[in-house]
C-alpha positions as a Python dict, from the first residue, in 0.01 Angstrom:
ca = {
    (1, 'X'): (0, 0, 0),
    (2, 'X'): (8, 296, -234),
    (3, 'X'): (355, 359, -387),
    (4, 'X'): (503, 45, -229),
    (5, 'X'): (581, -107, -569),
    (6, 'X'): (759, 212, -676),
    (7, 'X'): (981, 213, -369),
    (8, 'X'): (1066, -154, -392),
    (9, 'X'): (1151, -115, -761),
    (10, 'X'): (1401, 160, -675),
    (11, 'X'): (1557, -59, -408),
    (12, 'X'): (1588, -341, -662),
    (13, 'X'): (1724, -97, -923),
    (14, 'X'): (2007, 17, -695),
    (15, 'X'): (2103, -341, -618),
    (16, 'X'): (2110, -439, -985),
    (17, 'X'): (2310, -132, -1088),
    (18, 'X'): (2577, -155, -820),
    (19, 'X'): (2596, -522, -722),
    (20, 'X'): (2454, -864, -779),
    (21, 'X'): (2544, -978, -426),
    (22, 'X'): (2388, -935, -86),
    (23, 'X'): (2583, -631, 32),
    (24, 'X'): (2396, -299, 35),
    (25, 'X'): (2500, 69, 25),
    (26, 'X'): (2714, -15, -277),
    (27, 'X'): (2750, 352, -369),
    (28, 'X'): (3025, 355, -102),
    (29, 'X'): (3228, 139, -343),
    (30, 'X'): (3216, 379, -639),
    (31, 'X'): (3585, 461, -681),
    (32, 'X'): (3649, 836, -733),
    (33, 'X'): (3926, 1028, -903),
    (34, 'X'): (3995, 1041, -1277),
    (35, 'X'): (4363, 960, -1217),
    (36, 'X'): (4280, 638, -1032),
    (37, 'X'): (3999, 559, -1279),
    (38, 'X'): (4240, 594, -1571),
    (39, 'X'): (4474, 348, -1397),
    (40, 'X'): (4213, 77, -1355),
    (41, 'X'): (4121, 212, -1009),
    (42, 'X'): (4445, 74, -862),
    (43, 'X'): (4538, 330, -596),
    (44, 'X'): (4577, 161, -254),
    (45, 'X'): (4957, 168, -258),
    (46, 'X'): (4983, 504, -442),
    (47, 'X'): (4752, 715, -219),
    (48, 'X'): (4961, 1033, -249),
    (49, 'X'): (4687, 1296, -280),
    (50, 'X'): (4358, 1387, -109),
    (51, 'X'): (4184, 1087, -269),
    (52, 'X'): (4372, 887, -5),
    (53, 'X'): (4080, 975, 224),
    (54, 'X'): (3886, 722, 16),
    (55, 'X'): (4142, 468, -108),
    (56, 'X'): (4379, 442, 189),
    (57, 'X'): (4377, 702, 470),
    (58, 'X'): (4731, 603, 573),
    (59, 'X'): (4852, 753, 245),
    (60, 'X'): (4761, 1104, 360),
    (61, 'X'): (5098, 1111, 532),
    (62, 'X'): (5254, 1126, 181),
    (63, 'X'): (5113, 1474, 109),
    (64, 'X'): (5392, 1730, 74),
    (65, 'X'): (5144, 2019, 39),
    (66, 'X'): (4778, 2082, 108),
    (67, 'X'): (4563, 1933, -167),
    (68, 'X'): (4199, 1962, -266),
    (69, 'X'): (4028, 1765, -542),
    (70, 'X'): (3694, 1762, -718),
    (71, 'X'): (3555, 1499, -954),
    (72, 'X'): (3233, 1493, -1157),
    (73, 'X'): (3084, 1238, -1394),
    (74, 'X'): (2754, 1156, -1560),
    (75, 'X'): (2708, 818, -1396),
    (76, 'X'): (2607, 519, -1611),
    (77, 'X'): (2527, 730, -1921),
    (78, 'X'): (2412, 424, -2117),
    (79, 'X'): (2144, 353, -1857),
    (80, 'X'): (2003, 697, -1768),
    (81, 'X'): (2071, 1056, -1867),
    (82, 'X'): (2002, 1220, -1528),
    (83, 'X'): (2236, 1029, -1297),
    (84, 'X'): (2553, 1199, -1173),
    (85, 'X'): (2833, 1137, -924),
    (86, 'X'): (3045, 1403, -750),
    (87, 'X'): (3338, 1372, -511),
    (88, 'X'): (3510, 1652, -319),
    (89, 'X'): (3816, 1589, -100),
    (90, 'X'): (4086, 1771, 99),
    (91, 'X'): (4409, 1664, 267),
    (92, 'X'): (4689, 1840, 454),
    (93, 'X'): (4971, 1781, 699),
    (94, 'X'): (4871, 1832, 1062),
    (95, 'X'): (5126, 1885, 1335),
    (96, 'X'): (5442, 1674, 1328),
    (97, 'X'): (5424, 1331, 1162),
    (98, 'X'): (5047, 1340, 1107),
    (99, 'X'): (4793, 1447, 842),
    (100, 'X'): (4420, 1512, 825),
    (101, 'X'): (4164, 1512, 546),
    (102, 'X'): (3805, 1465, 449),
    (103, 'X'): (3573, 1396, 158),
    (104, 'X'): (3214, 1442, 49),
    (105, 'X'): (3044, 1205, -195),
    (106, 'X'): (2712, 1270, -368),
    (107, 'X'): (2529, 1032, -601),
    (108, 'X'): (2217, 1164, -775),
    (109, 'X'): (1997, 882, -907),
    (110, 'X'): (1770, 1128, -1089),
    (111, 'X'): (1393, 1160, -1092),
    (112, 'X'): (1165, 858, -1057),
    (113, 'X'): (798, 807, -1137),
    (114, 'X'): (566, 719, -849),
    (115, 'X'): (278, 477, -911),
    (116, 'X'): (11, 311, -701),
    (117, 'X'): (-64, -61, -684),
    (118, 'X'): (-274, -37, -999),
    (119, 'X'): (10, 116, -1199),
    (120, 'X'): (-138, 465, -1210),
    (121, 'X'): (111, 751, -1205),
    (122, 'X'): (83, 957, -886),
    (123, 'X'): (376, 1194, -928),
    (124, 'X'): (755, 1188, -919),
    (125, 'X'): (1034, 1195, -662),
    (126, 'X'): (1412, 1220, -647),
    (127, 'X'): (1658, 961, -521),
    (128, 'X'): (2007, 1041, -394),
    (129, 'X'): (2284, 925, -161),
    (130, 'X'): (2573, 1105, 8),
    (131, 'X'): (2862, 1031, 243),
    (132, 'X'): (3080, 1258, 457),
    (133, 'X'): (3419, 1125, 569),
    (134, 'X'): (3690, 1258, 805),
    (135, 'X'): (4040, 1109, 799),
    (136, 'X'): (4352, 1104, 1016),
    (137, 'X'): (4696, 956, 940),
    (138, 'X'): (4998, 907, 1166),
    (139, 'X'): (5355, 802, 1093),
    (140, 'X'): (5473, 478, 1250),
    (141, 'X'): (5832, 536, 1140),
    (142, 'X'): (6007, 708, 850),
    (143, 'X'): (5870, 462, 593),
    (144, 'X'): (5529, 350, 722),
    (145, 'X'): (5203, 498, 848),
    (146, 'X'): (4851, 407, 959),
    (147, 'X'): (4527, 592, 900),
    (148, 'X'): (4157, 590, 974),
    (149, 'X'): (3849, 738, 806),
    (150, 'X'): (3515, 770, 981),
    (151, 'X'): (3215, 839, 761),
    (152, 'X'): (2848, 915, 795),
    (153, 'X'): (2625, 835, 500),
    (154, 'X'): (2261, 889, 407),
    (155, 'X'): (2050, 727, 137),
    (156, 'X'): (1711, 857, 27),
    (157, 'X'): (1548, 635, -231),
    (158, 'X'): (1210, 801, -186),
    (159, 'X'): (993, 989, 64),
    (160, 'X'): (630, 982, -50),
    (161, 'X'): (342, 1061, 183),
    (162, 'X'): (374, 826, 482),
    (163, 'X'): (626, 595, 315),
    (164, 'X'): (989, 679, 396),
    (165, 'X'): (1249, 476, 209),
    (166, 'X'): (1554, 648, 353),
    (167, 'X'): (1833, 538, 582),
    (168, 'X'): (2146, 675, 750),
    (169, 'X'): (2442, 497, 903),
    (170, 'X'): (2815, 515, 973),
    (171, 'X'): (3125, 320, 873),
    (172, 'X'): (3500, 315, 936),
    (173, 'X'): (3802, 254, 709),
    (174, 'X'): (4142, 142, 845),
    (175, 'X'): (4458, 174, 636),
    (176, 'X'): (4830, 96, 634),
    (177, 'X'): (5101, 220, 395),
    (178, 'X'): (5474, 155, 362),
    (179, 'X'): (5738, 296, 129),
    (180, 'X'): (6043, 90, 36),
    (181, 'X'): (5856, -237, 72),
    (182, 'X'): (6077, -548, 86),
    (183, 'X'): (6383, -316, 97),
    (184, 'X'): (6307, -192, -256),
    (185, 'X'): (6310, 192, -256),
    (186, 'X'): (6083, 202, -562),
    (187, 'X'): (5815, -32, -424),
    (188, 'X'): (5518, 72, -205),
    (189, 'X'): (5265, -150, -28),
    (190, 'X'): (4923, -59, 103),
    (191, 'X'): (4641, -236, 286),
    (192, 'X'): (4293, -111, 376),
    (193, 'X'): (3986, -256, 544),
    (194, 'X'): (3694, -37, 434),
    (195, 'X'): (3326, 7, 517),
    (196, 'X'): (3328, -154, 860),
    (197, 'X'): (2992, -93, 1028),
    (198, 'X'): (2637, -213, 1094),
    (199, 'X'): (2393, -313, 819),
    (200, 'X'): (2132, -89, 656),
    (201, 'X'): (1760, -146, 596),
    (202, 'X'): (1494, 36, 390),
    (203, 'X'): (1119, 5, 344),
    (204, 'X'): (1147, -365, 259),
    (205, 'X'): (1244, -434, 622),
    (206, 'X'): (1546, -647, 531),
    (207, 'X'): (1892, -550, 659),
    (208, 'X'): (2178, -556, 410),
    (209, 'X'): (2542, -568, 525),
    (210, 'X'): (2781, -297, 417),
    (211, 'X'): (3021, -365, 126),
    (212, 'X'): (3312, -437, 362),
    (213, 'X'): (3633, -490, 165),
    (214, 'X'): (3989, -595, 233),
    (215, 'X'): (4221, -433, -18),
    (216, 'X'): (4591, -499, -82),
    (217, 'X'): (4801, -298, -324),
    (218, 'X'): (5149, -266, -470),
    (219, 'X'): (5290, 30, -664),
    (220, 'X'): (5633, 47, -826),
    (221, 'X'): (5827, 322, -999),
    (222, 'X'): (6015, 212, -1310),
    (223, 'X'): (6166, 347, -1636),
    (224, 'X'): (6390, 595, -1450),
    (225, 'X'): (6093, 711, -1239),
    (226, 'X'): (5888, 796, -1549),
    (227, 'X'): (5670, 486, -1522),
    (228, 'X'): (5438, 380, -1240),
    (229, 'X'): (5280, 34, -1221),
    (230, 'X'): (5004, -38, -967),
    (231, 'X'): (4822, -360, -880),
    (232, 'X'): (4532, -400, -633),
    (233, 'X'): (4328, -691, -504),
    (234, 'X'): (3995, -604, -339),
    (235, 'X'): (3807, -883, -163),
    (236, 'X'): (3443, -811, -78),
    (237, 'X'): (3394, -999, 250),
    (238, 'X'): (3015, -1037, 247),
    (239, 'X'): (2977, -1131, -118),
    (240, 'X'): (3310, -1320, -128),
    (241, 'X'): (3414, -1156, -455),
    (242, 'X'): (3767, -1062, -560),
    (243, 'X'): (3807, -758, -787),
    (244, 'X'): (4142, -716, -963),
    (245, 'X'): (4281, -376, -1064),
    (246, 'X'): (4588, -306, -1277),
    (247, 'X'): (4713, 40, -1370),
    (248, 'X'): (4996, 207, -1561),
    (249, 'X'): (5107, 569, -1569),
    (250, 'X'): (5380, 723, -1783),
    (251, 'X'): (5516, 1075, -1731),
    (252, 'X'): (5584, 1222, -2073),
    (253, 'X'): (5735, 1524, -1897),
    (254, 'X'): (5692, 1711, -1567),
    (255, 'X'): (5350, 1841, -1675),
    (256, 'X'): (5182, 1563, -1874),
    (257, 'X'): (5099, 1196, -1803),
    (258, 'X'): (4935, 913, -1994),
    (259, 'X'): (4747, 629, -1821),
    (260, 'X'): (4587, 294, -1887),
    (261, 'X'): (4437, 16, -1681),
    (262, 'X'): (4223, -293, -1650),
    (263, 'X'): (3947, -392, -1406),
    (264, 'X'): (3811, -745, -1359),
    (265, 'X'): (3490, -766, -1154),
    (266, 'X'): (3343, -1120, -1137),
    (267, 'X'): (3026, -1002, -956),
    (268, 'X'): (2869, -941, -1295),
    (269, 'X'): (3126, -1107, -1517),
    (270, 'X'): (3251, -760, -1610),
    (271, 'X'): (3588, -656, -1751),
    (272, 'X'): (3685, -297, -1827),
    (273, 'X'): (3972, -130, -2004),
    (274, 'X'): (4044, 223, -1884),
    (275, 'X'): (4232, 512, -2044),
    (276, 'X'): (4338, 843, -1897),
    (277, 'X'): (4558, 1148, -1910),
    (278, 'X'): (4663, 1423, -1673),
    (279, 'X'): (4819, 1768, -1685),
    (280, 'X'): (4972, 1986, -1411),
    (281, 'X'): (5023, 2361, -1448),
    (282, 'X'): (5095, 2632, -1189),
    (283, 'X'): (4972, 2435, -889),
    (284, 'X'): (4661, 2296, -1058),
    (285, 'X'): (4607, 1953, -1207),
    (286, 'X'): (4346, 1826, -1451),
    (287, 'X'): (4276, 1455, -1502),
    (288, 'X'): (4053, 1279, -1752),
    (289, 'X'): (3954, 911, -1774),
    (290, 'X'): (3738, 690, -1993),
    (291, 'X'): (3596, 338, -1945),
    (292, 'X'): (3571, 90, -2232),
    (293, 'X'): (3333, -202, -2171),
    (294, 'X'): (3085, -428, -2345),
    (295, 'X'): (2812, -268, -2556),
    (296, 'X'): (2538, -371, -2311),
    (297, 'X'): (2732, -270, -1999),
    (298, 'X'): (2594, 54, -1845),
    (299, 'X'): (2944, 140, -1715),
    (300, 'X'): (3080, 171, -2071),
    (301, 'X'): (3164, 513, -2215),
    (302, 'X'): (3184, 678, -1873),
    (303, 'X'): (3393, 994, -1896),
    (304, 'X'): (3526, 1136, -1569),
    (305, 'X'): (3725, 1450, -1497),
    (306, 'X'): (3901, 1574, -1186),
    (307, 'X'): (4038, 1910, -1085),
    (308, 'X'): (4320, 1920, -828),
    (309, 'X'): (4477, 2212, -645),
    (310, 'X'): (4805, 2219, -451),
    (311, 'X'): (4899, 2499, -214),
}
């Protein structure tokens, strides 16, 4: 069928870029936020800003003010020059002992070339994916909370003539967060079960399960509250892969922070070192992160920035 090879190549491309396992819709697992990225993407037990709508919805209860955040990055710059990833989020307290929030994710895979079965170019098309999430958090007691995020997502790999390689679906995240874990006032614990939902299929007719993950995290204040150490374990249930995240943050003063981290992802035998910094001024925050990886790794040299507002 005309253009079939083009569509199937895009499906294969997305699987190779985001995962070597059997789970699909892997764009749902792209971790946002330059602060979290700079700390090795360890954020399950921190979850104290609007990015909690992604990492752990129970953490929304920790917001002391309303918070909005925006992140942008040129995604996989060593692989393509027209891919980008954007994340917009919001969180706020809602009534007594509860909070609400939401986020919007958009991944642009850039322009692709369409060919027929003989390899002749027939035109071009765009590929993109987005997700819309709504979150709610509720206190259990003074130190713990639970939360839930429901999200709708859509993936359009290509729509050419009569061939439609697009799909939409829904998923749910469930989270738990506790401060003063194990009677230590400086230690937080978080747990999240993310991307619970039915599988997704495209033009190839095969259904791929969602990247359902069980995440556990610890975060501890140290160095007279100037240092923050975070450690996450994320187990991908369908692919049976454990990703390890370690992050450090040091507050130089009330307005400036330095960050570093490490990510170990055995799905592709990948290890990353991350660096970051953040500044807060007059109710606005700016965060920057950078990934250091192997020379042939398309994730290397990714620069991400976030803008945060508190009001």
